[in-house]
C-alpha positions in Angstrom: 0.0 0.0 0.0 1.3 3.4 -0.9 2.4 5.7 1.9 0.9 8.8 0.4 3.6 11.1 1.8 2.3 14.5 2.8 4.8 16.8 1.1 7.2 17.5 -1.7 10.7 16.5 -1.0 12.1 19.5 -2.9 10.0 22.5 -1.8 8.1 21.0 1.2 4.7 22.0 -0.3 1.8 20.1 1.3 0.4 17.3 -0.8 -2.9 16.1 0.7 -3.9 12.5 -0.2 -6.6 13.6 -2.6 -4.4 16.0 -4.7 -3.8 15.5 -8.4 -0.5 17.5 -8.0 1.6 14.7 -6.4 4.2 12.8 -8.4 6.0 9.6 -7.2 8.7 7.2 -8.4 8.7 3.4 -7.8 10.3 4.0 -4.4 7.6 6.4 -3.4 9.8 9.5 -3.4 7.2 12.3 -3.6 7.3 15.6 -5.3 4.8 18.3 -6.3 3.9 18.7 -10.0 5.8 22.0 -10.2 9.1 20.5 -9.1 8.6 17.2 -10.8 7.8 18.6 -14.2 10.0 21.7 -13.9 13.3 21.4 -12.1 13.4 17.6 -12.1 12.1 17.1 -15.7 10.2 14.0 -14.8 13.1 12.1 -13.2 13.6 11.3 -9.5 16.8 12.8 -8.2 17.1 10.0 -5.7 16.9 6.9 -7.9 16.8 8.2 -11.5 13.3 6.7 -12.0 10.3 8.1 -13.8 8.0 10.4 -11.8 4.3 9.7 -12.4 1.0 11.0 -11.0 0.4 9.5 -7.6 -2.8 7.5 -7.4 -5.5 8.8 -5.0 -6.9 6.6 -2.3 -10.7 6.7 -2.2 -12.0 8.8 0.6 -13.9 5.9 2.2 -10.6 4.0 2.5 -8.6 6.8 4.1 -10.1 6.3 7.5 -9.0 2.7 7.7 -5.8 3.2 5.6 -4.6 6.8 6.4 -2.0 8.7 4.5 1.5 9.0 6.0 2.2 11.9 8.3 6.0 11.5 8.0 7.5 14.4 6.1 10.6 13.9 3.9 12.3 17.1 2.9 15.6 17.0 1.1 16.0 20.3 -0.8 19.7 19.7 -1.3 18.8 16.7 -3.5 16.9 19.0 -5.9 19.5 21.8 -6.0 21.2 22.4 -9.3 18.9 20.0 -11.3 17.7 22.8 -13.6 
């Protein structure tokens, strides 16, 4: 089950579980669409994998299977990727 991490690793923007603006790689590194499509050009800076739109968990499942509250913020990993 996906963790649905709550923020962008580059800019720390909040990414609620129902947003269409979250992007992830196969390791669940999480970024906002602005960073993923802009500075990162669709490639994860951690693993080199493709960044794709994160699936949204149905609202009726979030109560039983909540999104993660653990924030991962690594702005140094996104520096100089322009």
